[in-house]
C-alpha positions as CSV (number, residue, x, y, z in Angstrom):
1,M,5.3,45.0,-26.1
2,V,5.1,43.9,-29.7
3,G,7.4,41.0,-29.0
4,R,5.3,39.8,-26.1
5,S,2.1,40.0,-28.1
6,Q,3.7,38.0,-30.9
7,V,4.6,35.3,-28.5
8,K,1.0,35.1,-27.3
9,V,-0.3,34.9,-30.8
10,N,2.1,32.0,-31.6
11,E,1.0,30.1,-28.4
12,L,-2.7,30.5,-29.3
13,D,-2.3,29.6,-33.0
14,C,-5.5,27.8,-33.8
15,R,-3.7,25.9,-36.6
16,K,-1.9,23.9,-33.9
17,W,-5.1,23.2,-31.9
18,D,-5.5,19.6,-30.7
19,E,-9.0,19.2,-29.4
20,D,-8.4,15.6,-28.2
21,L,-5.3,16.6,-26.3
22,Y,-7.2,19.5,-24.7
23,K,-10.0,17.2,-23.6
24,T,-7.5,14.8,-22.2
25,S,-5.7,17.5,-20.2
26,I,-9.0,18.8,-18.8
27,L,-10.1,15.3,-17.7
28,Q,-6.6,14.7,-16.2
29,D,-6.8,17.9,-14.2
30,R,-10.1,16.8,-12.8
31,L,-9.1,13.2,-12.0
32,N,-5.7,13.9,-10.3
33,P,-7.1,15.6,-7.2
34,T,-9.5,12.6,-6.6
35,L,-6.8,10.0,-6.9
36,T,-6.0,8.0,-3.8
37,I,-2.7,6.1,-3.3
38,F,-3.4,3.0,-1.2
39,R,0.1,1.6,-1.0
40,T,3.7,2.5,-1.9
41,A,6.7,0.3,-2.0
42,F,10.5,0.8,-2.5
43,P,12.0,-1.7,-4.9
44,P,14.7,-4.2,-3.7
45,N,17.9,-2.4,-4.4
46,T,21.4,-2.6,-3.0
47,S,21.8,1.2,-3.3
48,L,21.4,3.2,0.0
49,N,19.8,6.0,-2.0
50,P,16.0,5.4,-2.7
51,H,15.7,6.4,-6.4
52,L,12.4,4.7,-7.3
53,I,9.0,4.2,-5.6
54,V,6.0,2.2,-6.8
55,A,2.4,3.3,-6.1
56,A,-0.9,1.4,-6.2
57,S,-3.8,3.7,-6.9
58,S,-7.6,4.0,-6.6
59,D,-7.9,4.0,-10.5
60,G,-6.4,0.5,-10.6
61,S,-3.0,1.6,-11.9
62,I,0.5,0.6,-10.7
63,A,3.2,3.1,-11.5
64,S,6.8,3.7,-10.7
65,Y,8.3,7.1,-10.1
66,D,11.9,8.4,-10.1
67,L,12.5,10.4,-6.9
68,S,15.7,11.9,-8.4
69,S,13.8,13.3,-11.4
70,G,12.9,17.0,-11.6
71,N,9.3,16.0,-11.8
72,A,9.4,14.6,-8.2
73,A,9.5,17.9,-6.4
74,R,7.4,20.4,-4.5
75,H,6.8,23.8,-6.1
76,Q,5.4,26.2,-3.4
77,K,1.8,25.2,-2.7
78,N,1.3,23.5,-6.1
79,F,2.3,19.9,-6.6
80,V,4.0,18.8,-9.8
81,V,2.1,16.0,-11.5
82,A,5.0,13.6,-11.8
83,Q,5.3,11.6,-15.0
84,P,5.8,7.9,-14.2
85,N,8.7,5.8,-15.6
86,C,6.3,2.9,-16.1
87,F,2.5,3.0,-15.9
88,L,0.5,-0.2,-15.8
89,K,-3.3,-0.4,-16.0
90,A,-3.2,-3.3,-13.5
91,H,-6.7,-3.8,-12.1
92,H,-10.4,-3.2,-12.8
93,G,-11.2,-1.2,-9.8
94,P,-8.9,0.2,-7.1
95,A,-5.4,-1.4,-6.6
96,Y,-5.0,-1.8,-2.8
97,D,-1.6,-3.3,-2.3
98,V,1.8,-3.7,-4.0
99,K,4.7,-5.9,-2.9
100,F,8.0,-7.1,-4.2
101,Y,8.8,-10.8,-4.3
102,A,12.5,-11.9,-4.2
103,S,15.5,-10.0,-2.8
104,A,17.6,-9.5,-5.9
105,Q,16.5,-6.7,-8.2
106,D,17.1,-8.7,-11.4
107,E,14.9,-11.5,-10.1
108,A,12.3,-9.4,-8.4
109,L,8.6,-9.8,-9.2
110,L,6.2,-6.9,-8.6
111,L,2.9,-8.1,-7.2
112,S,-0.3,-6.2,-6.9
113,C,-3.8,-6.9,-5.8
114,G,-7.1,-5.1,-5.9
115,D,-10.9,-4.8,-5.9
116,D,-11.3,-7.2,-8.9
117,G,-10.1,-10.2,-6.8
118,H,-6.9,-10.7,-8.9
119,V,-3.3,-10.9,-7.9
120,R,-1.0,-10.0,-10.8
121,G,2.8,-10.1,-11.1
122,W,5.3,-8.4,-13.5
123,K,9.0,-8.9,-13.9
124,W,10.5,-5.8,-12.3
125,K,13.5,-5.7,-14.6
126,D,11.2,-5.5,-17.6
127,M,9.6,-2.4,-16.0
128,L,13.0,-0.7,-15.8
129,I,13.6,-1.0,-19.6
130,P,12.7,2.4,-21.1
131,E,9.9,2.3,-23.8
132,D,8.5,4.9,-26.1
133,D,6.0,7.1,-24.1
134,C,5.8,4.4,-21.4
135,S,4.2,7.0,-19.1
136,Q,1.0,6.7,-21.1
137,G,0.8,3.0,-20.3
138,C,3.2,0.1,-20.7
139,D,2.1,-2.9,-22.7
140,L,3.8,-5.3,-20.3
141,R,1.6,-8.4,-19.7
142,P,1.7,-10.0,-16.2
143,V,3.7,-13.2,-15.9
144,L,1.5,-14.2,-13.0
145,E,-2.3,-14.1,-12.7
146,L,-4.1,-15.5,-9.7
147,V,-7.9,-15.2,-9.2
148,N,-9.8,-15.7,-5.9
149,P,-12.3,-18.6,-5.9
150,Q,-16.0,-17.9,-6.2
151,H,-18.3,-19.4,-3.6
152,K,-21.5,-21.2,-4.5
153,G,-24.8,-20.1,-3.0
154,P,-28.4,-21.5,-3.2
155,W,-29.1,-23.3,-6.5
156,N,-25.3,-23.3,-7.2
157,A,-25.4,-19.5,-7.9
158,L,-21.9,-18.1,-7.9
159,S,-21.1,-15.2,-5.6
160,P,-19.0,-12.2,-6.9
161,I,-15.2,-12.7,-6.8
162,P,-14.0,-11.4,-3.4
163,E,-11.6,-8.5,-3.5
164,N,-8.0,-8.7,-2.3
165,N,-6.9,-6.0,0.2
166,A,-3.4,-7.0,1.2
167,I,-0.5,-9.2,0.2
168,A,2.2,-10.8,2.4
169,V,5.3,-12.5,0.9
170,D,7.1,-15.6,2.0
171,E,10.1,-16.0,-0.3
172,Q,11.5,-19.0,1.6
173,G,8.3,-20.9,1.2
174,G,7.7,-19.8,-2.4
175,C,4.3,-18.5,-1.7
176,I,2.2,-15.4,-0.9
177,Y,-0.7,-14.8,1.4
178,V,-3.7,-12.7,0.5
179,A,-6.3,-11.1,2.7
180,A,-9.6,-11.2,1.0
181,G,-13.1,-9.7,1.4
182,D,-14.8,-13.0,2.0
183,S,-13.4,-13.2,5.6
184,S,-10.7,-15.6,4.5
185,A,-6.9,-15.5,3.8
186,Y,-5.4,-17.5,1.0
187,C,-2.0,-19.0,0.6
188,W,-0.9,-19.2,-3.1
189,D,1.9,-21.4,-4.3
190,L,3.6,-19.2,-6.9
191,E,5.2,-22.0,-8.8
192,E,2.0,-24.0,-9.2
193,G,-0.3,-21.0,-9.3
194,K,-2.7,-22.8,-7.0
195,I,-4.1,-22.3,-3.5
196,K,-2.3,-24.3,-0.9
197,T,-4.2,-23.3,2.2
198,V,-7.4,-21.4,3.1
199,F,-7.5,-19.7,6.5
200,K,-11.1,-19.5,7.7
201,G,-12.3,-18.2,11.1
202,H,-12.8,-14.5,10.9
203,A,-16.4,-13.2,11.0
204,D,-15.9,-10.4,8.6
205,Y,-13.8,-8.7,5.8
206,L,-10.0,-8.9,6.1
207,H,-8.0,-5.7,5.9
208,C,-4.4,-6.9,6.4
209,V,-2.0,-9.8,6.5
210,I,1.6,-10.2,7.5
211,T,4.0,-13.2,7.8
212,R,5.7,-14.3,11.0
213,N,8.5,-16.5,9.6
214,S,10.0,-17.4,13.0
215,G,6.9,-19.3,14.0
216,N,5.8,-20.4,10.5
217,Q,2.7,-18.2,11.0
218,I,0.7,-15.5,9.5
219,I,-1.3,-12.8,11.3
220,T,-4.5,-11.3,9.9
221,G,-6.6,-8.3,10.9
222,S,-10.3,-8.1,10.3
223,E,-13.4,-5.9,10.3
224,D,-14.6,-8.2,13.1
225,G,-12.3,-6.4,15.5
226,T,-9.8,-9.2,16.0
227,A,-6.3,-10.1,14.9
228,R,-5.6,-13.8,14.5
229,L,-2.4,-15.9,14.4
230,W,-2.5,-18.9,12.1
231,D,-0.3,-21.9,11.7
232,C,0.8,-22.0,8.0
233,K,1.0,-25.8,7.8
234,S,-2.4,-26.7,9.3
235,G,-4.3,-23.5,8.4
236,K,-5.7,-23.4,11.9
237,C,-6.0,-20.4,14.1
238,V,-3.7,-20.7,17.1
239,R,-4.5,-17.4,18.9
240,V,-7.1,-14.7,18.8
241,I,-6.1,-11.1,19.8
242,N,-9.4,-9.5,20.8
243,Q,-9.0,-6.0,21.9
244,E,-12.6,-5.7,22.9
245,K,-11.9,-7.9,25.9
246,D,-10.1,-4.9,27.3
247,K,-12.8,-2.5,28.2
248,K,-10.4,0.4,28.0
249,L,-9.9,-0.3,24.3
250,K,-13.6,-0.3,23.4
251,E,-14.7,2.2,20.8
252,V,-17.1,2.8,18.0
253,H,-14.8,1.6,15.2
254,S,-14.0,-2.0,15.9
255,R,-12.1,-3.0,12.8
256,V,-8.4,-3.9,12.8
257,S,-7.3,-1.9,9.9
258,C,-3.5,-2.5,10.0
259,I,-0.9,-4.6,11.8
260,A,2.9,-4.7,12.0
261,L,5.6,-6.9,13.4
262,D,9.0,-5.7,14.7
263,R,12.3,-7.2,13.4
264,S,12.4,-9.8,16.2
265,E,8.8,-10.8,15.4
266,S,8.0,-10.7,19.2
267,W,6.1,-7.4,19.2
268,L,2.8,-6.8,17.4
269,A,1.3,-3.4,16.8
270,C,-2.4,-3.2,15.9
271,G,-4.3,-0.2,14.6
272,R,-8.0,-0.3,15.5
273,G,-10.1,2.8,15.0
274,Q,-8.1,5.6,16.7
275,T,-6.3,3.2,19.0
276,L,-2.7,1.9,18.6
277,S,-2.0,-1.1,20.8
278,V,1.2,-3.1,21.3
279,W,1.3,-6.8,22.2
280,N,4.0,-9.1,23.3
281,L,3.4,-12.3,21.4
282,P,5.6,-14.8,23.4
283,A,3.9,-13.7,26.6
284,C,0.5,-13.3,25.1
285,E,0.2,-9.9,26.8
286,H,-1.1,-6.5,26.0
287,I,1.7,-4.0,26.8
288,S,0.5,-0.5,25.9
289,K,-1.9,1.6,23.9
290,A,-2.0,5.1,22.5
291,R,-4.8,7.1,21.0
292,M,-4.7,9.2,17.9
293,N,-7.0,12.1,16.9
294,A,-8.1,10.2,13.7
295,A,-8.6,6.7,12.5
296,I,-5.3,4.8,12.0
297,Q,-4.7,3.5,8.5
298,D,-1.2,2.2,8.4
299,I,1.6,1.4,10.9
300,L,5.2,0.1,10.8
301,F,8.1,-0.5,13.1
302,D,11.3,1.5,12.9
303,D,13.6,-0.3,15.3
304,N,12.0,0.2,18.7
305,Q,9.7,2.9,17.6
306,I,6.3,2.8,15.8
307,L,5.2,5.1,12.9
308,A,1.5,5.6,12.6
309,V,-0.5,7.4,9.9
310,G,-4.2,7.9,9.4
311,A,-7.1,10.2,8.4
312,E,-5.1,13.3,9.2
313,P,-2.0,15.0,7.7
314,L,0.4,13.8,10.3
315,V,3.1,11.2,10.7
316,S,3.2,10.2,14.4
317,R,6.1,8.4,16.1
318,Y,5.5,6.4,19.3
319,D,7.7,4.4,21.7
320,M,6.9,0.9,22.8
321,N,5.1,2.2,25.8
322,G,2.7,4.3,23.7
323,A,4.3,7.6,24.5
324,I,4.3,10.0,21.5
325,L,7.8,11.1,20.5
326,S,7.1,13.3,17.5
327,Q,4.5,14.4,15.0
328,I,5.4,15.7,11.5
329,Q,3.0,17.5,9.2
330,C,2.7,15.8,5.8
331,F,0.9,16.9,2.6
332,P,-1.7,14.2,2.0
333,Q,-4.8,15.2,4.1
334,S,-5.5,11.5,4.8
335,V,-2.7,9.0,4.7
336,F,-3.2,5.4,3.7
337,S,0.4,4.2,3.3
338,A,3.7,4.5,5.1
339,S,6.8,2.8,3.6
340,L,10.3,2.7,5.1
341,H,13.5,2.5,3.1
342,P,16.6,0.9,4.7
343,S,18.3,4.3,4.5
344,G,15.7,5.7,6.9
345,V,13.7,7.6,4.2
346,T,9.9,7.3,4.7
347,A,7.2,7.7,2.0
348,V,3.7,8.5,3.0
349,A,0.8,8.7,0.5
350,G,-2.9,9.0,0.4
351,Y,-5.7,11.4,-0.8
352,G,-5.1,13.6,-3.8
353,G,-2.6,11.1,-5.2
354,I,0.1,12.8,-3.2
355,V,3.4,11.1,-2.2
356,D,5.4,12.9,0.5
357,V,9.0,11.6,1.0
358,L,10.5,12.4,4.4
359,S,14.2,12.1,5.3
360,Q,15.3,10.2,8.4
361,F,15.5,13.6,10.2
362,G,11.9,14.4,9.3
363,S,12.4,17.0,6.6
364,H,10.4,16.9,3.3
365,S,12.8,15.5,0.7
366,C,10.3,15.7,-2.2
367,T,6.5,15.8,-2.7
368,F,4.7,15.0,-5.9
369,Q,1.3,14.1,-7.2
370,C,0.8,10.8,-9.1
371,R,-0.9,10.8,-12.4
372,S,-4.2,9.1,-12.9
373,Q,-5.3,7.0,-15.9
């Protein structure tokens, strides 16, 4: 008993009290549960084992985490707050998307966008170099900085800078496409750092954008309830996919929140409210639909199957005909991001700053909570 008491006395020794550290730890404990991960991405890597994952968060941070680390684990019902390998204070306001540009790891550029209307890029290899206490915030400066244009109103008044909600990468064309909050998509030339093309036609806020390289097109999804296909050269809309034309698809939530293309770029999946619909692009035909119990927030193709996540703690898998194949419980109560590694590993993330990594067989490989600023 004496020995145990002596240990407690040493632990509570007021001579070692650090009030600033204590305040920081209390604030950290309060912020972590309110953190939301809007997007995760696996770095380009020739290894079949996914070691690292990058997360874009509601506090504006971009951070990389080592899945092989002891921090990235699940301990009973309590999540370990994982210490990031590299932590960047990337944006003023939430960071909504993160993507990698270039296929080789030593040449890769990490891109992020967010509520402040900026797209920023960092050299990925610089983020892999260990620094002293890098988990508290790396001092790396972006090598790329793009800012959305401001629009002029009456008496030449400038509107706020529109936010960026999603990035699509075109490595062959040397450009990226950004879905913005001013109802437009922008094509940026990365070498020149200038806007090449503006895609106008949507009636409301854009949520998502993807590239369709086989047709030199991009596809956007909007709050106006439509997905649009655009010709990259002319900037003109070549097709409007309007789900409201099908009376069976009508519902209260009309926004197209997420879209995905299969590997052949012939099949398009759209998430609109609680409805998942599949379209054959060459035939311009709606093929199937499925309905989830909650709003869909991200979708992706896994060969001939579709993974869908949303405002519920589930990862749902569908076939091309809209039939549900499986549902797996996950730890985020609302999931905003699903990312697929070539090895078959899937990472889902959302509320609470929680990242849940699932094996290709559906088991939970590791679960951890990201750290907030």
